N, C-alpha and C positions, 0 to 999 in steps of 0.2 A: 357579237352575241355571246361567244364563249368567254369573253373577258368579264362580262357582268357577274356571273356566279363566282368567278375567281376574285373579283374586286370585293364582293360582299363577304367572302370567306376571310380574306385578309383583314378587312375592317373589323369583322367580328372577333378575330384572333387578337388584334391589337387592343380593342376595347376590353376584352376579357382579361388579357394579360395585365393591363393597366389597373383594372379593378382588383384583381388578386394581389398585385404588388402593394396596393394601398391598404389592404386589409390587415389588421393586427393579428399576429399569431396567437391562437388560443390554446392553452395547455389542457383544456377540457376539464378544468376544475380540480386537477391533481395538484397535490402539494408534496414537495420533496423535503428531505432533512434540512435543506437550506431555506425552506419557506416557499411561499408562492411567488412565482415569477414566470414571465413569458419565455418561450424558447429563444426568441431573438434578443433577449436582454443579457448583457454581459455585466456581471457584478464583480466588484473587487474581491480578491482572495482574502480570507480571514487571516488575522495575525497568527504567527506560529505559536504553538503551545510551549509553556515553560518545561524544560527537560529537568527531570529529577537529578540532582547532582550526586554522584558517587555514594550510593546507599548500599545496604545489604541486598543480595539478590531478592527479587520480588517473587513471592510464592506462585507456583504454577497451579492451574485449576483442573487440568486433566492429564492423564498419562500420555507421554510422548509430546507434550506441549513444548515447543521450542522456548527456552527461557528468554525473557525480554532483557534488553540491555539497560543496566541501571546507570548509564553515564552518556554524555554527549558523544555523538558519532559524526556530527557535521564536519565535512572536510576530510573524512577518512577515505583514503584511496583504496578501492577494492576493484581491481581489474585483472586482466590476464597476466600482467607483469608483476603486480605486487598486491599484497593484502595486509593493510595496516593492523587489522584485528589480530593477526598471527604474531605481531611484535610482542604482544602480551599474553595471548591465550594459547599459543602453541605449547606443546609439552616441553620444549626446550627452555622457554622463558617464563612459564607460569609460576614456578616456584620463586624466582627472584622478583617478579613483579607483584605477586600476591593475587593474580587474576585466576579465574576459574579455568581449568584446562578444558580444551575442546574434547568432546565425547569420543570414545573409541569408534562409535558408529560413523564418524566423519572420515574414517580411514577405509571404509568398506565401499566396494564398487556395487553397482546394481546387481551383479551376479553373486555377491557375497564374498568376493576375494578381499583379503586384507592387504592394503598397500602400505608402503613405508612412509608415505606422505599423505596429506589431505586429498581425498578423492575429488576429482574435478566436479562431480555433481554436488559436493558440499563446500566448495571453495568460496562461493559468493554468499557470504554470511547474511546479508540483508534480504535475501530471498525468503528466509524463515524468521530471523531475529530482527526485532524492531526496537527502537529506542523508546523507553517508557516515558510518556509525557504526563504532566499534571493536567489531565483533561477529563471532563465528565463524560459518561457514556452518551453516545449519539442517540440511542433509542432505549426506551425502558425495556427491561427483560427480567425474567425470573430464573436465570441461570444459577445453578448451585454447583460448587466444585465437588469433585469426587471426594467422598468422606475419608477414604483411606489415605489421602494426601495430608490430612490433618490441618488444612487451612481453616482458620477461624477468623 
């Protein structure tokens, strides 16, 4: 007698699980930047955007904005043992390479102490600086740069 309720519970569980597994996942009518798709759909990645080749520095839009990188950085090694960016942008090599020197702020610790070398919190360049790509904005916006920067 006690097995009958257990049997019905197991059968109900199996049927319910099977029905749920067959059901299509529904995103609820939401659409992302990538367009409408279901959660269980895997789409191929878009092709990489074309990187702007060695141009003048791209204008900044707000105060303290990290400058974007106007050249390719793919394959640059930046880890705890080396930093390819510093081969050109360090104060030691910037004059001979013609690269922009890293800011003095990159030598300061969180507590405001000035170090003789790049601060560990500013060592991993790609945390703030990104390679500028020839890509359209992902979403429409009405952003206006700070007037005092003179970007027209």
